[in-house]
PDB file of the backbone (N, CA, C, O) and the ligand in Angstrom, with CONECT records:
HET     ZN  A 101       1
ATOM      1  N   MET A   1      21.007  21.578   5.425  1.00  0.00           N
ATOM      2  CA  MET A   1      21.971  20.301   5.504  1.00  0.00           C
ATOM      3  C   MET A   1      23.187  20.463   4.509  1.00  0.00           C
ATOM      4  O   MET A   1      24.315  20.097   4.838  1.00  0.00           O
ATOM      5  N   ILE A   2      22.906  21.036   3.260  1.00  0.00           N
ATOM      6  CA  ILE A   2      23.801  21.254   2.328  1.00  0.00           C
ATOM      7  C   ILE A   2      24.888  22.394   2.815  1.00  0.00           C
ATOM      8  O   ILE A   2      26.087  22.205   2.612  1.00  0.00           O
ATOM      9  N   GLU A   3      24.465  23.449   3.391  1.00  0.00           N
ATOM     10  CA  GLU A   3      25.170  24.571   3.868  1.00  0.00           C
ATOM     11  C   GLU A   3      26.112  23.748   5.031  1.00  0.00           C
ATOM     12  O   GLU A   3      27.343  23.746   5.017  1.00  0.00           O
ATOM     13  N   MET A   4      25.453  23.204   5.817  1.00  0.00           N
ATOM     14  CA  MET A   4      26.258  22.505   7.017  1.00  0.00           C
ATOM     15  C   MET A   4      27.405  21.632   6.323  1.00  0.00           C
ATOM     16  O   MET A   4      28.553  21.736   6.757  1.00  0.00           O
ATOM     17  N   LEU A   5      27.160  20.883   5.390  1.00  0.00           N
ATOM     18  CA  LEU A   5      28.125  20.024   4.817  1.00  0.00           C
ATOM     19  C   LEU A   5      29.234  20.891   4.112  1.00  0.00           C
ATOM     20  O   LEU A   5      30.436  20.623   4.122  1.00  0.00           O
ATOM     21  N   LYS A   6      28.737  21.806   3.592  1.00  0.00           N
ATOM     22  CA  LYS A   6      29.839  22.810   2.904  1.00  0.00           C
ATOM     23  C   LYS A   6      30.855  23.293   4.000  1.00  0.00           C
ATOM     24  O   LYS A   6      32.081  23.189   3.952  1.00  0.00           O
ATOM     25  N   LYS A   7      30.115  23.822   4.963  1.00  0.00           N
ATOM     26  CA  LYS A   7      30.972  24.315   6.107  1.00  0.00           C
ATOM     27  C   LYS A   7      32.081  23.213   6.533  1.00  0.00           C
ATOM     28  O   LYS A   7      33.284  23.460   6.603  1.00  0.00           O
ATOM     29  N   ILE A   8      31.555  22.106   6.774  1.00  0.00           N
ATOM     30  CA  ILE A   8      32.478  21.169   7.350  1.00  0.00           C
ATOM     31  C   ILE A   8      33.540  20.854   6.291  1.00  0.00           C
ATOM     32  O   ILE A   8      34.699  20.628   6.635  1.00  0.00           O
ATOM     33  N   PHE A   9      33.207  20.839   5.163  1.00  0.00           N
ATOM     34  CA  PHE A   9      34.182  20.623   4.087  1.00  0.00           C
ATOM     35  C   PHE A   9      35.107  21.676   3.714  1.00  0.00           C
ATOM     36  O   PHE A   9      36.170  21.431   3.143  1.00  0.00           O
ATOM     37  N   ASN A  10      34.672  23.000   4.066  1.00  0.00           N
ATOM     38  CA  ASN A  10      35.521  24.049   3.955  1.00  0.00           C
ATOM     39  C   ASN A  10      36.704  23.849   4.939  1.00  0.00           C
ATOM     40  O   ASN A  10      37.840  24.248   4.681  1.00  0.00           O
ATOM     41  N   THR A  11      36.369  23.211   6.069  1.00  0.00           N
ATOM     42  CA  THR A  11      37.322  23.074   7.229  1.00  0.00           C
ATOM     43  C   THR A  11      38.387  22.094   6.830  1.00  0.00           C
ATOM     44  O   THR A  11      39.589  22.315   6.978  1.00  0.00           O
ATOM     45  N   ASN A  12      37.887  21.016   6.322  1.00  0.00           N
ATOM     46  CA  ASN A  12      38.703  19.811   6.091  1.00  0.00           C
ATOM     47  C   ASN A  12      38.215  19.157   4.915  1.00  0.00           C
ATOM     48  O   ASN A  12      37.590  18.100   4.999  1.00  0.00           O
ATOM     49  N   PRO A  13      38.486  19.781   3.704  1.00  0.00           N
ATOM     50  CA  PRO A  13      37.784  19.089   2.493  1.00  0.00           C
ATOM     51  C   PRO A  13      38.302  17.597   2.033  1.00  0.00           C
ATOM     52  O   PRO A  13      37.738  17.053   1.083  1.00  0.00           O
ATOM     53  N   LYS A  14      39.289  17.000   2.658  1.00  0.00           N
ATOM     54  CA  LYS A  14      39.797  15.708   2.348  1.00  0.00           C
ATOM     55  C   LYS A  14      39.245  14.715   3.065  1.00  0.00           C
ATOM     56  O   LYS A  14      39.246  13.549   2.672  1.00  0.00           O
ATOM     57  N   LYS A  15      38.692  15.130   4.258  1.00  0.00           N
ATOM     58  CA  LYS A  15      37.949  14.162   5.250  1.00  0.00           C
ATOM     59  C   LYS A  15      36.572  13.820   5.016  1.00  0.00           C
ATOM     60  O   LYS A  15      35.726  14.714   5.011  1.00  0.00           O
ATOM     61  N   PRO A  16      36.266  12.641   4.825  1.00  0.00           N
ATOM     62  CA  PRO A  16      34.898  12.268   4.420  1.00  0.00           C
ATOM     63  C   PRO A  16      34.021  12.469   5.906  1.00  0.00           C
ATOM     64  O   PRO A  16      34.598  12.514   6.992  1.00  0.00           O
ATOM     65  N   ILE A  17      32.655  12.572   5.761  1.00  0.00           N
ATOM     66  CA  ILE A  17      32.025  12.814   6.714  1.00  0.00           C
ATOM     67  C   ILE A  17      31.104  11.290   6.738  1.00  0.00           C
ATOM     68  O   ILE A  17      30.744  10.716   5.711  1.00  0.00           O
ATOM     69  N   VAL A  18      30.891  10.914   7.821  1.00  0.00           N
ATOM     70  CA  VAL A  18      30.243   9.534   8.160  1.00  0.00           C
ATOM     71  C   VAL A  18      29.022   9.820   9.026  1.00  0.00           C
ATOM     72  O   VAL A  18      29.217  10.441  10.071  1.00  0.00           O
ATOM     73  N   LEU A  19      27.865   9.464   8.732  1.00  0.00           N
ATOM     74  CA  LEU A  19      26.724   9.618   9.338  1.00  0.00           C
ATOM     75  C   LEU A  19      26.044   8.180   9.541  1.00  0.00           C
ATOM     76  O   LEU A  19      25.891   7.296   8.698  1.00  0.00           O
ATOM     77  N   LYS A  20      25.724   8.188  10.723  1.00  0.00           N
ATOM     78  CA  LYS A  20      25.054   6.873  11.305  1.00  0.00           C
ATOM     79  C   LYS A  20      23.755   7.271  11.525  1.00  0.00           C
ATOM     80  O   LYS A  20      23.557   8.344  12.096  1.00  0.00           O
ATOM     81  N   SER A  21      22.869   6.604  11.176  1.00  0.00           N
ATOM     82  CA  SER A  21      21.484   6.771  11.394  1.00  0.00           C
ATOM     83  C   SER A  21      20.471   5.793  10.831  1.00  0.00           C
ATOM     84  O   SER A  21      20.929   4.871  10.156  1.00  0.00           O
ATOM     85  N   ARG A  22      19.168   5.862  11.010  1.00  0.00           N
ATOM     86  CA  ARG A  22      18.456   4.880  10.590  1.00  0.00           C
ATOM     87  C   ARG A  22      17.615   5.154   9.512  1.00  0.00           C
ATOM     88  O   ARG A  22      17.143   6.286   9.412  1.00  0.00           O
ATOM     89  N   CYS A  23      17.334   4.218   8.619  1.00  0.00           N
ATOM     90  CA  CYS A  23      16.492   4.292   7.474  1.00  0.00           C
ATOM     91  C   CYS A  23      15.195   4.867   7.762  1.00  0.00           C
ATOM     92  O   CYS A  23      14.673   4.394   8.772  1.00  0.00           O
ATOM     93  N   SER A  24      14.485   5.816   7.114  1.00  0.00           N
ATOM     94  CA  SER A  24      13.402   6.449   7.573  1.00  0.00           C
ATOM     95  C   SER A  24      12.188   5.578   7.280  1.00  0.00           C
ATOM     96  O   SER A  24      11.084   5.858   7.747  1.00  0.00           O
ATOM     97  N   ASP A  25      12.435   4.356   6.385  1.00  0.00           N
ATOM     98  CA  ASP A  25      11.325   3.555   5.991  1.00  0.00           C
ATOM     99  C   ASP A  25      11.455   2.368   6.875  1.00  0.00           C
ATOM    100  O   ASP A  25      10.642   2.202   7.784  1.00  0.00           O
ATOM    101  N   CYS A  26      12.488   1.477   6.654  1.00  0.00           N
ATOM    102  CA  CYS A  26      12.486   0.377   7.247  1.00  0.00           C
ATOM    103  C   CYS A  26      13.214   0.154   8.718  1.00  0.00           C
ATOM    104  O   CYS A  26      13.301  -0.867   9.400  1.00  0.00           O
ATOM    105  N   ARG A  27      13.697   1.478   8.946  1.00  0.00           N
ATOM    106  CA  ARG A  27      14.382   1.487  10.367  1.00  0.00           C
ATOM    107  C   ARG A  27      15.704   0.764  10.523  1.00  0.00           C
ATOM    108  O   ARG A  27      16.229   0.589  11.623  1.00  0.00           O
ATOM    109  N   ASP A  28      16.187   0.375   9.443  1.00  0.00           N
ATOM    110  CA  ASP A  28      17.599  -0.314   9.497  1.00  0.00           C
ATOM    111  C   ASP A  28      18.520   0.684   9.714  1.00  0.00           C
ATOM    112  O   ASP A  28      18.394   1.859   9.369  1.00  0.00           O
ATOM    113  N   ASP A  29      19.708   0.053  10.455  1.00  0.00           N
ATOM    114  CA  ASP A  29      20.728   1.159  10.506  1.00  0.00           C
ATOM    115  C   ASP A  29      21.362   1.320   9.207  1.00  0.00           C
ATOM    116  O   ASP A  29      21.611   0.389   8.441  1.00  0.00           O
ATOM    117  N   VAL A  30      21.647   2.725   8.968  1.00  0.00           N
ATOM    118  CA  VAL A  30      22.291   3.104   7.654  1.00  0.00           C
ATOM    119  C   VAL A  30      23.615   3.863   8.144  1.00  0.00           C
ATOM    120  O   VAL A  30      23.691   4.633   9.101  1.00  0.00           O
ATOM    121  N   ILE A  31      24.580   3.497   7.327  1.00  0.00           N
ATOM    122  CA  ILE A  31      25.799   4.417   7.521  1.00  0.00           C
ATOM    123  C   ILE A  31      26.168   5.008   6.123  1.00  0.00           C
ATOM    124  O   ILE A  31      26.439   4.319   5.139  1.00  0.00           O
ATOM    125  N   ILE A  32      26.147   6.264   6.158  1.00  0.00           N
ATOM    126  CA  ILE A  32      26.441   7.163   4.886  1.00  0.00           C
ATOM    127  C   ILE A  32      27.846   7.820   4.963  1.00  0.00           C
ATOM    128  O   ILE A  32      28.248   8.550   5.870  1.00  0.00           O
ATOM    129  N   LYS A  33      28.469   7.462   3.934  1.00  0.00           N
ATOM    130  CA  LYS A  33      29.740   8.427   3.655  1.00  0.00           C
ATOM    131  C   LYS A  33      29.520   9.330   2.731  1.00  0.00           C
ATOM    132  O   LYS A  33      29.080   9.077   1.610  1.00  0.00           O
ATOM    133  N   ILE A  34      29.909  10.778   3.287  1.00  0.00           N
ATOM    134  CA  ILE A  34      29.864  11.889   2.234  1.00  0.00           C
ATOM    135  C   ILE A  34      31.367  12.254   1.842  1.00  0.00           C
ATOM    136  O   ILE A  34      32.266  12.317   2.680  1.00  0.00           O
ATOM    137  N   THR A  35      31.519  12.454   0.671  1.00  0.00           N
ATOM    138  CA  THR A  35      32.901  12.973   0.255  1.00  0.00           C
ATOM    139  C   THR A  35      32.744  14.194  -0.520  1.00  0.00           C
ATOM    140  O   THR A  35      31.746  14.337  -1.226  1.00  0.00           O
ATOM    141  N   SER A  36      33.750  15.190  -0.440  1.00  0.00           N
ATOM    142  CA  SER A  36      33.597  16.337  -1.132  1.00  0.00           C
ATOM    143  C   SER A  36      34.123  15.952  -2.536  1.00  0.00           C
ATOM    144  O   SER A  36      35.185  15.332  -2.573  1.00  0.00           O
ATOM    145  N   THR A  37      33.433  16.281  -3.806  1.00  0.00           N
ATOM    146  CA  THR A  37      33.889  16.081  -4.977  1.00  0.00           C
ATOM    147  C   THR A  37      33.821  17.411  -5.857  1.00  0.00           C
ATOM    148  O   THR A  37      33.102  18.361  -5.547  1.00  0.00           O
ATOM    149  N   SER A  38      34.510  17.388  -6.802  1.00  0.00           N
ATOM    150  CA  SER A  38      34.580  18.701  -7.755  1.00  0.00           C
ATOM    151  C   SER A  38      33.084  19.150  -8.057  1.00  0.00           C
ATOM    152  O   SER A  38      32.810  20.349  -8.092  1.00  0.00           O
ATOM    153  N   GLY A  39      32.318  18.374  -8.231  1.00  0.00           N
ATOM    154  CA  GLY A  39      30.878  18.553  -8.599  1.00  0.00           C
ATOM    155  C   GLY A  39      29.889  19.015  -7.364  1.00  0.00           C
ATOM    156  O   GLY A  39      28.854  19.674  -7.463  1.00  0.00           O
ATOM    157  N   GLY A  40      30.454  18.523  -6.259  1.00  0.00           N
ATOM    158  CA  GLY A  40      29.445  18.658  -5.143  1.00  0.00           C
ATOM    159  C   GLY A  40      29.765  17.680  -3.963  1.00  0.00           C
ATOM    160  O   GLY A  40      30.710  17.851  -3.192  1.00  0.00           O
ATOM    161  N   PHE A  41      29.004  16.783  -3.910  1.00  0.00           N
ATOM    162  CA  PHE A  41      29.004  15.690  -2.932  1.00  0.00           C
ATOM    163  C   PHE A  41      28.831  14.298  -3.498  1.00  0.00           C
ATOM    164  O   PHE A  41      27.982  13.999  -4.337  1.00  0.00           O
ATOM    165  N   GLY A  42      29.717  13.472  -2.960  1.00  0.00           N
ATOM    166  CA  GLY A  42      29.537  12.047  -3.223  1.00  0.00           C
ATOM    167  C   GLY A  42      28.939  11.415  -2.069  1.00  0.00           C
ATOM    168  O   GLY A  42      29.309  11.619  -0.913  1.00  0.00           O
ATOM    169  N   ILE A  43      27.958  10.606  -2.434  1.00  0.00           N
ATOM    170  CA  ILE A  43      27.179   9.901  -1.215  1.00  0.00           C
ATOM    171  C   ILE A  43      27.402   8.414  -1.385  1.00  0.00           C
ATOM    172  O   ILE A  43      27.317   7.948  -2.521  1.00  0.00           O
ATOM    173  N   GLN A  44      27.675   7.638  -0.371  1.00  0.00           N
ATOM    174  CA  GLN A  44      27.932   6.268  -0.337  1.00  0.00           C
ATOM    175  C   GLN A  44      27.104   5.723   0.682  1.00  0.00           C
ATOM    176  O   GLN A  44      26.952   6.321   1.747  1.00  0.00           O
ATOM    177  N   GLY A  45      26.435   4.391   0.383  1.00  0.00           N
ATOM    178  CA  GLY A  45      25.937   3.729   1.483  1.00  0.00           C
ATOM    179  C   GLY A  45      24.381   3.867   1.687  1.00  0.00           C
ATOM    180  O   GLY A  45      23.695   3.030   2.273  1.00  0.00           O
ATOM    181  N   GLY A  46      23.969   4.906   1.187  1.00  0.00           N
ATOM    182  CA  GLY A  46      22.441   5.164   1.096  1.00  0.00           C
ATOM    183  C   GLY A  46      22.078   6.364   0.502  1.00  0.00           C
ATOM    184  O   GLY A  46      22.793   6.830  -0.384  1.00  0.00           O
ATOM    185  N   ALA A  47      20.935   7.005   0.911  1.00  0.00           N
ATOM    186  CA  ALA A  47      20.457   8.151   0.246  1.00  0.00           C
ATOM    187  C   ALA A  47      20.122   9.184   1.240  1.00  0.00           C
ATOM    188  O   ALA A  47      19.494   8.921   2.266  1.00  0.00           O
ATOM    189  N   LEU A  48      20.523  10.307   0.946  1.00  0.00           N
ATOM    190  CA  LEU A  48      20.196  11.398   1.837  1.00  0.00           C
ATOM    191  C   LEU A  48      19.145  12.271   1.242  1.00  0.00           C
ATOM    192  O   LEU A  48      19.371  12.835   0.172  1.00  0.00           O
ATOM    193  N   LEU A  49      18.035  12.416   1.850  1.00  0.00           N
ATOM    194  CA  LEU A  49      16.790  13.319   1.213  1.00  0.00           C
ATOM    195  C   LEU A  49      16.655  14.485   1.966  1.00  0.00           C
ATOM    196  O   LEU A  49      16.459  14.441   3.180  1.00  0.00           O
ATOM    197  N   GLY A  50      16.757  15.651   1.257  1.00  0.00           N
ATOM    198  CA  GLY A  50      16.554  16.988   2.083  1.00  0.00           C
ATOM    199  C   GLY A  50      15.116  17.469   1.791  1.00  0.00           C
ATOM    200  O   GLY A  50      14.574  17.417   0.687  1.00  0.00           O
ATOM    201  N   CYS A  51      14.620  17.903   2.830  1.00  0.00           N
ATOM    202  CA  CYS A  51      13.420  18.577   2.561  1.00  0.00           C
ATOM    203  C   CYS A  51      13.268  20.075   2.934  1.00  0.00           C
ATOM    204  O   CYS A  51      12.298  20.772   2.636  1.00  0.00           O
ATOM    205  N   SER A  52      14.448  20.501   3.682  1.00  0.00           N
ATOM    206  CA  SER A  52      14.568  21.861   4.055  1.00  0.00           C
ATOM    207  C   SER A  52      16.152  21.971   4.312  1.00  0.00           C
ATOM    208  O   SER A  52      16.936  21.022   4.345  1.00  0.00           O
ATOM    209  N   SER A  53      16.435  23.256   4.476  1.00  0.00           N
ATOM    210  CA  SER A  53      17.837  23.340   4.909  1.00  0.00           C
ATOM    211  C   SER A  53      18.403  22.698   5.979  1.00  0.00           C
ATOM    212  O   SER A  53      19.589  22.370   5.940  1.00  0.00           O
ATOM    213  N   SER A  54      17.594  22.439   7.085  1.00  0.00           N
ATOM    214  CA  SER A  54      17.890  21.857   8.424  1.00  0.00           C
ATOM    215  C   SER A  54      17.363  20.482   8.497  1.00  0.00           C
ATOM    216  O   SER A  54      17.824  19.752   9.374  1.00  0.00           O
ATOM    217  N   THR A  55      16.298  19.945   7.551  1.00  0.00           N
ATOM    218  CA  THR A  55      15.736  18.819   7.682  1.00  0.00           C
ATOM    219  C   THR A  55      16.229  17.876   6.734  1.00  0.00           C
ATOM    220  O   THR A  55      16.615  18.282   5.637  1.00  0.00           O
ATOM    221  N   TYR A  56      16.262  16.701   7.017  1.00  0.00           N
ATOM    222  CA  TYR A  56      16.817  15.720   6.015  1.00  0.00           C
ATOM    223  C   TYR A  56      16.383  14.128   6.553  1.00  0.00           C
ATOM    224  O   TYR A  56      16.052  13.821   7.698  1.00  0.00           O
ATOM    225  N   PHE A  57      16.477  13.365   5.540  1.00  0.00           N
ATOM    226  CA  PHE A  57      16.102  12.052   5.993  1.00  0.00           C
ATOM    227  C   PHE A  57      17.156  11.134   5.269  1.00  0.00           C
ATOM    228  O   PHE A  57      17.843  11.453   4.299  1.00  0.00           O
ATOM    229  N   ILE A  58      17.144  10.004   5.892  1.00  0.00           N
ATOM    230  CA  ILE A  58      18.143   9.060   5.272  1.00  0.00           C
ATOM    231  C   ILE A  58      17.413   7.712   5.003  1.00  0.00           C
ATOM    232  O   ILE A  58      16.690   7.211   5.864  1.00  0.00           O
ATOM    233  N   LYS A  59      17.618   7.148   3.809  1.00  0.00           N
ATOM    234  CA  LYS A  59      17.303   5.951   3.475  1.00  0.00           C
ATOM    235  C   LYS A  59      18.218   4.987   2.931  1.00  0.00           C
ATOM    236  O   LYS A  59      19.177   5.340   2.245  1.00  0.00           O
ATOM    237  N   CYS A  60      17.932   3.614   3.243  1.00  0.00           N
ATOM    238  CA  CYS A  60      19.041   2.885   2.793  1.00  0.00           C
ATOM    239  C   CYS A  60      18.704   2.564   1.111  1.00  0.00           C
ATOM    240  O   CYS A  60      17.613   2.885   0.640  1.00  0.00           O
ATOM    241  N   TYR A  61      19.477   2.079   0.506  1.00  0.00           N
ATOM    242  CA  TYR A  61      19.426   1.957  -0.821  1.00  0.00           C
ATOM    243  C   TYR A  61      18.041   1.071  -1.382  1.00  0.00           C
ATOM    244  O   TYR A  61      17.397   1.328  -2.400  1.00  0.00           O
ATOM    245  N   ASP A  62      17.828   0.124  -0.551  1.00  0.00           N
ATOM    246  CA  ASP A  62      16.588  -0.904  -0.806  1.00  0.00           C
ATOM    247  C   ASP A  62      15.213   0.120  -0.874  1.00  0.00           C
ATOM    248  O   ASP A  62      14.396   0.151  -1.794  1.00  0.00           O
ATOM    249  N   CYS A  63      15.202   0.861   0.247  1.00  0.00           N
ATOM    250  CA  CYS A  63      13.885   1.678   0.242  1.00  0.00           C
ATOM    251  C   CYS A  63      13.960   2.724  -0.682  1.00  0.00           C
ATOM    252  O   CYS A  63      12.992   2.999  -1.390  1.00  0.00           O
ATOM    253  N   PHE A  64      15.137   3.404  -0.750  1.00  0.00           N
ATOM    254  CA  PHE A  64      15.295   4.356  -1.960  1.00  0.00           C
ATOM    255  C   PHE A  64      14.803   3.851  -3.357  1.00  0.00           C
ATOM    256  O   PHE A  64      14.068   4.517  -4.086  1.00  0.00           O
ATOM    257  N   ASN A  65      15.243   2.709  -3.631  1.00  0.00           N
ATOM    258  CA  ASN A  65      14.819   2.126  -4.991  1.00  0.00           C
ATOM    259  C   ASN A  65      13.582   1.942  -4.913  1.00  0.00           C
ATOM    260  O   ASN A  65      12.974   2.385  -5.888  1.00  0.00           O
ATOM    261  N   VAL A  66      12.776   1.317  -3.901  1.00  0.00           N
ATOM    262  CA  VAL A  66      11.503   0.984  -4.022  1.00  0.00           C
ATOM    263  C   VAL A  66      10.612   2.462  -4.039  1.00  0.00           C
ATOM    264  O   VAL A  66       9.579   2.550  -4.703  1.00  0.00           O
ATOM    265  N   ASN A  67      11.063   3.430  -3.350  1.00  0.00           N
ATOM    266  CA  ASN A  67      10.404   4.818  -3.214  1.00  0.00           C
ATOM    267  C   ASN A  67      11.349   5.923  -2.818  1.00  0.00           C
ATOM    268  O   ASN A  67      11.782   6.162  -1.691  1.00  0.00           O
ATOM    269  N   PRO A  68      11.594   6.564  -3.971  1.00  0.00           N
ATOM    270  CA  PRO A  68      12.651   7.798  -3.586  1.00  0.00           C
ATOM    271  C   PRO A  68      12.128   8.918  -2.864  1.00  0.00           C
ATOM    272  O   PRO A  68      12.836   9.886  -2.586  1.00  0.00           O
ATOM    273  N   GLU A  69      10.892   8.830  -2.540  1.00  0.00           N
ATOM    274  CA  GLU A  69      10.047  10.124  -2.032  1.00  0.00           C
ATOM    275  C   GLU A  69      10.232   9.873  -0.357  1.00  0.00           C
ATOM    276  O   GLU A  69      10.538   8.823   0.210  1.00  0.00           O
ATOM    277  N   ILE A  70       9.969  11.068   0.173  1.00  0.00           N
ATOM    278  CA  ILE A  70      10.144  11.066   1.535  1.00  0.00           C
ATOM    279  C   ILE A  70       8.711  10.730   2.021  1.00  0.00           C
ATOM    280  O   ILE A  70       7.712  11.333   1.628  1.00  0.00           O
ATOM    281  N   GLN A  71       8.706   9.599   3.012  1.00  0.00           N
ATOM    282  CA  GLN A  71       7.615   9.279   3.739  1.00  0.00           C
ATOM    283  C   GLN A  71       7.603   9.117   5.098  1.00  0.00           C
ATOM    284  O   GLN A  71       8.632   9.282   5.753  1.00  0.00           O
ATOM    285  N   ASN A  72       6.463   8.784   5.646  1.00  0.00           N
ATOM    286  CA  ASN A  72       6.388   8.905   7.146  1.00  0.00           C
ATOM    287  C   ASN A  72       6.841  10.223   7.645  1.00  0.00           C
ATOM    288  O   ASN A  72       7.397  10.236   8.743  1.00  0.00           O
ATOM    289  N   PHE A  73       6.688  11.303   7.017  1.00  0.00           N
ATOM    290  CA  PHE A  73       7.252  12.546   7.411  1.00  0.00           C
ATOM    291  C   PHE A  73       6.661  12.798   8.765  1.00  0.00           C
ATOM    292  O   PHE A  73       7.448  13.271   9.586  1.00  0.00           O
ATOM    293  N   ASN A  74       5.314  12.556   9.202  1.00  0.00           N
ATOM    294  CA  ASN A  74       4.870  12.766  10.528  1.00  0.00           C
ATOM    295  C   ASN A  74       5.325  12.026  11.719  1.00  0.00           C
ATOM    296  O   ASN A  74       5.293  12.472  12.866  1.00  0.00           O
ATOM    297  N   LYS A  75       5.803  10.722  11.320  1.00  0.00           N
ATOM    298  CA  LYS A  75       6.308   9.795  12.208  1.00  0.00           C
ATOM    299  C   LYS A  75       7.645  10.117  12.699  1.00  0.00           C
ATOM    300  O   LYS A  75       7.997   9.773  13.827  1.00  0.00           O
ATOM    301  N   LEU A  76       8.468  10.814  11.837  1.00  0.00           N
ATOM    302  CA  LEU A  76       9.808  11.145  12.131  1.00  0.00           C
ATOM    303  C   LEU A  76       9.841  12.425  13.006  1.00  0.00           C
ATOM    304  O   LEU A  76       9.448  13.462  12.471  1.00  0.00           O
ATOM    305  N   ASN A  77      10.241  12.466  14.219  1.00  0.00           N
ATOM    306  CA  ASN A  77      10.632  13.538  14.834  1.00  0.00           C
ATOM    307  C   ASN A  77      11.815  14.076  14.565  1.00  0.00           C
ATOM    308  O   ASN A  77      11.831  15.130  13.928  1.00  0.00           O
ATOM    309  N   HIS A  78      12.878  13.550  14.933  1.00  0.00           N
ATOM    310  CA  HIS A  78      14.057  13.791  14.846  1.00  0.00           C
ATOM    311  C   HIS A  78      14.981  12.673  14.332  1.00  0.00           C
ATOM    312  O   HIS A  78      15.169  11.661  15.008  1.00  0.00           O
ATOM    313  N   ALA A  79      15.547  12.861  13.150  1.00  0.00           N
ATOM    314  CA  ALA A  79      16.513  11.706  12.702  1.00  0.00           C
ATOM    315  C   ALA A  79      17.634  12.009  13.583  1.00  0.00           C
ATOM    316  O   ALA A  79      18.196  13.095  13.725  1.00  0.00           O
ATOM    317  N   SER A  80      17.902  10.793  14.209  1.00  0.00           N
ATOM    318  CA  SER A  80      19.157  10.694  15.030  1.00  0.00           C
ATOM    319  C   SER A  80      20.245  10.470  14.260  1.00  0.00           C
ATOM    320  O   SER A  80      20.447   9.388  13.708  1.00  0.00           O
ATOM    321  N   VAL A  81      20.996  11.447  14.174  1.00  0.00           N
ATOM    322  CA  VAL A  81      22.206  11.283  13.342  1.00  0.00           C
ATOM    323  C   VAL A  81      23.516  11.566  14.070  1.00  0.00           C
ATOM    324  O   VAL A  81      23.701  12.666  14.591  1.00  0.00           O
ATOM    325  N   HIS A  82      24.387  10.640  14.115  1.00  0.00           N
ATOM    326  CA  HIS A  82      25.580  10.743  14.928  1.00  0.00           C
ATOM    327  C   HIS A  82      26.996  10.962  13.989  1.00  0.00           C
ATOM    328  O   HIS A  82      27.229  10.158  13.086  1.00  0.00           O
ATOM    329  N   TYR A  83      27.716  11.848  14.202  1.00  0.00           N
ATOM    330  CA  TYR A  83      28.987  11.852  13.534  1.00  0.00           C
ATOM    331  C   TYR A  83      29.925  10.859  14.085  1.00  0.00           C
ATOM    332  O   TYR A  83      30.183  10.883  15.288  1.00  0.00           O
ATOM    333  N   VAL A  84      30.453   9.992  13.303  1.00  0.00           N
ATOM    334  CA  VAL A  84      31.279   9.001  13.746  1.00  0.00           C
ATOM    335  C   VAL A  84      32.640   9.223  13.073  1.00  0.00           C
ATOM    336  O   VAL A  84      33.426   8.281  12.971  1.00  0.00           O
ATOM    337  N   VAL A  85      32.917  10.365  12.642  1.00  0.00           N
ATOM    338  CA  VAL A  85      34.125  10.646  12.097  1.00  0.00           C
ATOM    339  C   VAL A  85      35.191  10.653  13.010  1.00  0.00           C
ATOM    340  O   VAL A  85      36.334  10.897  12.623  1.00  0.00           O
TER     341      VAL A  85
HETATM  342 ZN    ZN A 101      15.369   1.067   4.444  1.00  0.00          ZN2+
END
């Protein structure tokens, strides 16, 4: 995931990436905006949790504050992420 983001930002570093998905815990819609910063990435709107280079989960702030761990791992087959950039 990080590699993928780096690739996208290499092409167009000024343009933020917007991801639309669902919170892995409460299933609410979450829209995350990722921007390229000098130190790495800035993430607004929710939390992006990676568990491997190609697998990641999105949580809303509320669920992330309650439990910042990845849960329901087996229930999630594919996080449906759409680029709305
Ligand atoms: Zn949530």
